[in-house]
Each structure stands twice: as structure tokens, then as C-alpha cells.
C-alpha positions in Angstrom: 147.1 110.6 112.1 145.6 110.1 115.6 146.5 111.2 119.3 146.2 108.4 121.7 147.2 110.1 124.4 148.3 113.7 125.9 148.9 114.7 129.6 150.9 117.7 130.9 154.5 115.7 130.6 154.1 113.5 127.1 152.1 112.7 123.8 151.8 109.4 121.7 150.8 110.1 118.1 149.8 107.3 115.8 150.6 107.6 112.1 149.6 104.8 109.6 151.2 104.3 106.4 149.3 104.0 103.2 149.9 100.3 102.9 148.3 97.8 104.9 151.0 96.6 107.6 151.0 94.7 110.9 154.4 96.5 112.0 154.4 99.5 114.1 157.4 101.1 115.0 157.0 102.9 118.6 159.5 105.8 118.5 160.5 106.9 121.9 161.8 110.5 121.3 165.6 111.4 122.3 167.4 114.0 124.8 167.7 117.3 122.5 169.9 120.1 123.3 166.7 122.5 122.6 165.2 121.8 126.3 165.8 121.2 129.9 164.8 118.8 132.5 162.8 121.7 134.1 161.5 123.8 131.5 158.1 122.4 130.0 158.2 123.3 126.0 155.2 122.4 123.3 155.0 119.0 121.8 156.6 119.3 118.2 154.5 118.8 115.0 154.3 115.0 114.2 154.8 114.6 110.4 152.3 111.9 108.6 155.3 111.7 105.8 157.3 110.3 108.1 160.2 108.1 107.5 158.7 105.3 109.4 155.4 105.7 107.4 157.6 105.9 104.1 159.2 102.3 105.0 155.5 100.9 105.0 155.5 100.8 108.6 153.0 102.3 111.1 154.3 104.6 113.7 153.7 105.6 117.4 155.8 108.6 118.4 156.0 109.0 121.9 156.9 112.7 122.7 157.7 114.4 125.7 158.2 118.1 126.9 161.2 118.0 129.0 164.3 116.3 129.2 163.0 113.9 132.1 164.2 110.8 130.9 160.7 109.5 131.0 160.4 109.7 135.3 157.3 112.2 135.4 153.6 111.3 136.1 151.8 109.8 133.5 154.5 107.7 131.9 152.6 104.1 132.4 149.4 105.8 131.5 151.1 106.7 128.2 152.4 103.2 127.6 148.9 101.5 128.5 147.2 103.9 126.3 149.7 102.6 123.2 149.1 99.0 124.4 145.4 99.7 124.2 145.4 100.7 120.9 147.3 97.7 119.3 145.1 95.9 116.7 145.1 92.7 115.8 147.9 90.8 114.8 149.9 94.2 115.4 153.7 93.5 116.2 155.4 96.7 117.9 158.9 97.4 117.6 160.3 99.5 119.9 162.9 102.1 118.7 164.9 105.0 120.7 168.1 106.9 120.9 169.6 108.8 123.7 167.0 109.2 126.7 164.5 107.3 124.6 167.0 104.5 124.2 166.5 103.4 127.3 162.4 102.9 127.2 162.4 100.2 124.8 164.5 97.9 127.4 162.2 99.3 130.1 158.8 98.5 128.1 160.0 95.5 126.3 156.8 93.8 127.2 155.2 95.6 124.5 
């Protein structure tokens, strides 16, 4: 597990599967009932043994501390850190639901 980026709003964490894979799923965190748009909460733990890794793919989790719809300062820096970490021949698959669902479209150039 490797932390690629963190600021007061966002964190990007990479987890690699045990197999050699050129596919990396970027998981954009969804809106959650447990947090608000104004209150900043701690980041949740990322599990090394997650669903994406179990399916033989690498994962990058872009996390947010608030339901801010990824509009806070630093989102472009977080995305930039992911792009800079891209490995040779690596294919990014963007995935998100709810609040995180708009980012695969917004950052489709990844």
C-alpha cells in the first residue's frame, strides 16, 4: 500500500494486487450518510485485501473527508499525483458511484 497524495481534503492510496497486472481501477469515493458537506472527518482505512485486488487488478482509492462533490482545493493536485504515478503500459479504469460517479466523466482523460 502506498499513499500517493494527501491534503486537508483528499487522499489517494494505491494498493497493488499480488499478481502482475497492467489494469488499475481508480475508485472515486461516493457520497456517504455518515458525513456532511461542512464537517471534516478523518479518512477511512483502505484495506490491502479489497475487492479490486482480489479480482487481479491494482487499485487507487481517491478519498474525501467531506461530501464536497470533489469541489474543494487540491482535487486537481490529487488527480495529478495519480497521473504522475502511472506505470508503464498501465491502463486506468475510472469507477465511481453517487458523488464519485461524476469524476470518471470529469477526468475521463486519465
